[in-house]
Every structure is written in structure tokens, then in C-alpha cells.
N, C-alpha and C positions, 0 to 999 in steps of 0.2 A: 534842345532842340531850340534852332532860330527862331526869333520873329516871323518871315516870311513864311516859316515851314509851319507855324502854329498858325499861322491866319491860312495858310493853305487849308491843313485839318481841320479844322473850323469851319471851313468852309463843307468839306468834305462829309463834317459829322453832320451839320445842317439838315445837310441833299438824304440824309439818311436817316433822318427824323424827319422829315417828309413825309419818304416812304413810308415810315413804318406806322407813322399817323394814318397815313390814309389806309392801310392795313388795317388797323386798329377799327380805323371807323366802318369798315364796309365784313369786320369785324364781331369786333367784341360790342361793339356799338348797338349791333341790333339782335344779341343773342339772346334779348329777354321776350318779339318777338317771333325769332324761330322756335324756341321752345314752346310758346303757346301755342301756335298758327300749325308747326311740326307733329309737336308728340302732343299738344293740348294738356299742362300740368296745372294743377292748381296751387293757390299761394301756398300751403303746407311745403308740395315739393319741388315750387320754386326756389322755396330755401335752403333746402337740403341738396339739391342738387349743385348747389354750392360746395359741399365739400369734395368732390373730387375734382370741378373748376379752381379753388383757392388752396388744395391742399399741397402742389407740389410749391406753393410761398413759405409754406412750412417747412420743404425739404432743401428754397434756396439756395442757404446759410452754410448747408453738408456738401450741396452741388458747387457751391462756391471753393470751399475749401477742401475740398477735390481736385478739383479743375485750377487751383491759382498757379498751378506752370506752365499754363499755357497763357496764362498775361488778361488784363482784360479783354483786349480787341479779338485775341483768337476764343476767350467764351463767348462772345459776344457770336458771333458767328456760329459757334456750337448753338445759344441762345434763336438765332434766327431760321436755321435748319430746320430742330424743332417744331419752331412754330408752324414751319411750312409746310412739316410733316401733317398737321394735326387738320390746315384749312387746304390743302387739296384732298384729305379724307373727307372732310366733309362735304367739301365740294362739287367733286367730281363723284364721286358713289353713292351718297345719300345713304349715308349708314342705319342699322335698326339703333333706337335706342341707349340698349346695353354696348353698342362699338361706338356712337357714337361720343358715351361718358369716356369710354377710352380715350379715342382721340384727341375730347375735348380735353382730357387729362397732357397726354403732348405737347399740344397749344399751346394750354397754359404753361406749363412747364417752359415751355421756350421765351413767352411772353414777361415771365413771373423774373426768368435769371436777368432778363436783361436790365430790370430794374434797376436795381445798383447800379450795374453796368453805367449805364446811362449817366445817371447823376457823379458816379465819380470819374466819366472821362469826360460832361460838363467842366466842371471846375477841372481839373489839369489842363486843359485849354484856355481857363483865364487868364487873367493879366494880375499878379498879384496887391490884393487891396483891393479888388471890382468884381470876386465870387459871384458876389449877391448880381449884380451886373449880369454878368455874362450866363449863369444861371435863369434869367428874368428872360432875355431875350432866345435862347436853344426853347425857354418854356410857351416863350409867343410863335415862334418856328411850328413848333409841335400843334401849340393853339390854333394858328389858320389855317395848318393842313388839314388837322380835325376838322373846322368846317369848311373846309373845301369836301372832304370825304362825307361828311352827312348833308352837304347839298346834291352830291351824286347820288345817295341813299336816299335825299326827299322826291327828286325827280325821277330815277330808278320805279321808286315803288308807287307815287303815283301816275306814271306813264305805262306802269304793266312791261318795263319791259327787265324789273327785278321781283320777283315772285318766289313764295316759298313751296309751291304747290309743282314745282319739276321736280327731276330725278337728281339734275344739277342746278346747286346753289349759285346762279352768277355773282351775286356781291363775293363770297367766300373764293371764287375760282379767281374773279381780279385780284384781289386782294393777297392771293397767294402768289401775283404776280408780282406787284410792290416789295411782299418781302424778299423776293428774287432778287432783285435789282438792291434790293439794302443790302443783301449778302455780297454782292458783287463789288460795291462802295464800302465794304468794311474790309475788303481785301487790298481795296486802292489806299484805304485812308491805314491800312499794317505796311504797307509803301513806305507812304508821309512821316509815320510816323517810328522813324527806324532804331529810336532809343527805348519804345517799349518794353518792358522787364519784366519778369515774372515773375510771383510771388515764394519766393524761398520757404517761409512757414507757412504749410497747410493746415493747420490746427486751428478748431473752431476758435474763434476770438469772443473772452465776455470780460471785462472790468466795470467794477463800481462805479470808476468817472463816467462812460457811455450809460448810466443809468438813465439821466433825464432823456435822451436821444431814444432809449427803450419803451419808454413812459408816454412820451407822445406818440409812439408805431405802436404802443398798445392802445390807445384812443384812436388813432386812425384805421386801425385794424375792424371799429365798431363803425364809424364814422363813414368810412367808402362801402357797405353794406349800401345805406340810405342812397349816392352817389349809383350803384351799381345794381342794386338789386330794386330797391322797396322806394325811392322815388319815381323811376319805372315805370315798376308796379302798381301804384297811383295811375301815370297817365293808362297806362296797357288795357286796366282790370277796371277801377273807378268808376274813369272816362269812357272807355272803352273806344282809345282808340288804336290805328294801326303804326305803322313802323312809318310813316310819313310822315305821321305828327311827332312822332317821336325826333325823326331826324330834322324837322324843322325847327324843335324848340332845340336839342344840340347847335342846329346852323348859330340861331342867337345865343347862344351861354357861350360859344367857343368864339363870337365877333366879339362881344363881352370881357371876356378873358383876353385875347388878345392884346387890349387894349387894358390889360388891370397888370398882367403878367408882369413887362419891365416896369411898373412900377413899385411894385410888391418886390422886385428884384433893385432895383435902385434902394428901398426903403431900409430892408436888412443892411446895406452898406453903410447905408447913412446913420440909422436907429439901432442896428444890434438887435439879436438873439431876441432878447428880454421883453422889452418892447412890441416885436412882433408876433411874439409865442401872445402874449396877451391882447392884440388884435386877433389873432385865429381861434382861442378861443373865446369871444365878443361874440363875433359875425356869425361863430357853430352855434353856440346857444340861443343867436338870436333869430336867424334862419329857419334852423330846425323846429325852433320850437312854433314860429311863425305857419312852416308846412304843417305841423302836426296838427294846427289850431285846423286850420283848412281844409285836410283829409277828412279831421271827424267828420267836420260839420257836410262834408260830400256824400263820406259814409252811410251817416244816418238822416240824409235827405234834406237838411237843413239847405245846404249850400246845391242848388241846382246843375245836372250834369251839362246842362247846353247854354245859348246866349254869353249876355257878358262876365258871369259868373266863372263860366270856361277860363277865361282869360286870367283870372282872380289864382286862379291856380297855375296855370302858368306860368305868372308871375312868380309867385313863391314858389313853383321849381324852380325857374331860372337861378334863384338867390341861393337856391338851398346850395345847387350844382356848384356852382362859381368857387364856393369852401376850396375844390382843389386846387385853387390856385395857389394856394399856403400851401402845400407840399414841399415847396422849397425851397421851407424855411428850417425844415427837418434836416435837410441836403446839409443846408449851411450851418445849420446848427453842427452836427458831427464835426464836419471839418474845422468847425472854431473849437472843441473841446478835443479834436484827437493830439494822442502823446505824440502818433509819426501820422506821417501822410502815407505812408505803405499798408494803412491798419482800416482805411477809411474803406474803400469797397468787401473787406471784410465784417467791419462792424454796421455797415448799412444792406450785408449778405443775413446776418443776425436780426436787422430792424425788421426786418423784412420778413424773415419768418416768425419773427413778436407778435408782426403785425395781420400774418395769417392764421394764425393760432388762432389769434380773438375772433376772426373774419368767420373760423369753419367752425367755432362755440355758438358768434353772435347769429350766423344767417339761421342756423333751424330754430334756433330762439325766438331771434324776429316773426318769426314766419309764423309760429306756433301764440309770440302775443298778437299777432294781427289776427288772428282765426276766435283767438279767446277773450280777448279785451275789447280791442280795437285798433286800429292803424294809428290813432293821433299816438298812442304807448309808445309804439314803437321810435319813433321821430323826438319822441319827448327822452327815452332811455339816451336816443344817440344824442341829443340838445346837453344832456349831462354830463357826460364822458370827457368835454370841454374843460372839467376841472383839472383832465389832467397834464393841458397845456400847462395851468397856469404852475401847479406843481413841478412842475419841470422847467418851467421860466425862472422862479428861486433855487433850482437845482445848478442849471446850466451857469448862469452868474456865480453862485459858488465853484463852482471848476474853472470859469474861465478866473474870475481873482485869484485864487490856487497857485492858477500859474503865471500870473503876471507879479507875482513874491517870488 
């Protein structure tokens, strides 16, 4: 693909990411409040509901291997079609709890299938030596769009335009519209990237060389529970805040993330994998521990739910959620140690499955730990998982050194 075509493809892909981020903000971004206000679940149920929601991530490596003959772009179209089916069902038909879980699974299968494809496509559109910067730019586009989506959610719930009391859930309906637009843009991108090829080898791919990547995704599966489940649950349950407050916090988080993502991308190109994994580990250990301390104080009444103390919780929450911006480090590391570029997508899908195996195990356990011992220990456990990043940094350096010899 020549330079002009690559630039055009990059612009189309950025628009696709905008649509998907807007859809995710109005879908995944309000699931915690949706579960709470529509189905009235408790903390233990909130942990266990992640099993049908996250199990598609475990299946991701199998699905990618099976659909490899389609190529990355056609797989991305399939992924968004699955996501669309789930959103349409939950948005238009207000299904009962059991039926909702089935469509949640379908929607989740689509969103998870797109994750490794997103990273692979992002890096394929980068110029040599600028993979980190390109990842940072695309991440910034996604984060900015997520901020806009969160702003719409905030205004919608604050004004009463959005509500969970109606049989039709308007945010989910709007999200389905954005996903439909993303599908159309993916077809346009397919026409632009005429050199897109299928993967001839459809077998599952496991290599000892890629163990550092599997390790960081294993840790990420535990850490992501904080971002998706338990940090928002602190705001929803312990502070007793609604979807508008969660959306406002998301706006602030995404605004900061928009500024941070390009910086992390440039630092990746300049500092390399090892130092960035060290930085990620330190950030996670500190911010998760602080959030654990503060949420524990909130739970036992030492910290008030109202007044200035609430803003302390909000600040800790924002810093805690920002760790997500480091996720591009993992994809960058995988591309750096890959023996062949054709193995990147399949290995990213295996890593995603490893991530979600941990997620399915960790979510119910963390929910039980919250109930039995206290919320703070959920965050301390996730902070401890940062040790995996440190070990992976050393192992990745050895793999890169072996390649250079």
C-alpha cells in the first residue's frame, strides 16, 4: 500500500474508532448502572455477571483462528455485526434477565473479537519506527471520542432524556446506530486497503518466545476488573451515585487520557518496552493501593460520603482508571518480539483469551473478597499483580536481545 493510500486508510480507520468509541460509551460505559437500576443486583452478582460478559474473550483466540481466512478487516466487520445484534436486542426489546445475558454474550463476543484486530490494524497503518506514536494517536482519538460519548451520557441522564425506566433504552439504541455506521466505514476501508490478505495458517498459536506478552495480559485481566467492575462499583454502591456522576468522571478521565495517550506512544518509540513496563507497573501499584486505602475508609465510615471527601474518592478513581492508557505498551511489545508480522493478530487474540480467563476467575473471587473481607483488599490484590509487568519486562528484553544476535 502506497503512502497516499495508507494516509487515506488511516483517516477512515480513525473515523471507525470514533464510531466504536461513541457506541462503547453508550453501551459498555453504562452497564454497571443498567445492571443496578434495571435488575437490582448485589456486589456478588455483579462479580458473577462478568462470566457471560467476559467469556467471549476466552473464545477470542478460537474465533480468530477459525475466521483467519477472512482477513483482519472482514473479521472486524463480523465483530461489529455481532455487537450490533446485542445492542439492538437490549435497546429495543428490554429483555428479561436471562435473555439479556444471552444478548450480552453476543454483544461481548463482537467487542472482544475487535480488540486484537484494532491493535493489529493500528500498527499495520504505522510507518516503520513510529508504531508507538501511531498507537498513541489512535488511542487519543478513541479516548477523545469516549469523552464525547460520556458527555452525552451525562447530559442525557441529568436531563432525563436517557432513563432505564423505559422499555426502550435510548443510549443502547444510539450506540447501535454508531456501530452500524462503523460497519459501513469498514467496508469502505476494505476497498481502500486492497492488499489486505487472509491468514493461511489458522491454527492456534502458542510460542515460548511470546510468554512475556501472555504474562502481562494475565495481569491485565485482573487489573481490568478494577476499571470495568469494582472502581465504578465503589462510586455506584459506596458513594451511591447515579449514571450521570459516573459519566462525568468518565469525561474527566478521558480528557486527561487524550493528553496522556500520545505522550505514552512517543515514549514507547523512545524508551522501548522494558522501561515502559516498569513505568506501568509502578503506576498500577501506587494508584490501586491508594484507591484501596480510600475505598476502605469510605466503607468503614472513616471517610464521609459527602462534602470535600467525596472529591478525594473521585480523584483516586480517575487516577486509578487512567492505567488503561498503558495498554498500548502490551501490543507494542508483542509486535517487537514477533518472529513474523503474520503472527501478531493471532498472538494478540491468544493474549486476549489469557486476559479473559483471568477475568472470569478474578471477577467472582474479587466480589467474594469485597463481601467477606472488605473492598480495599480487592484493590490491593490488583496492585500486587503489577509484579507480572516487572517479570515480563526482563523476559521481553531477553527475547529482543536474542533477535539482535
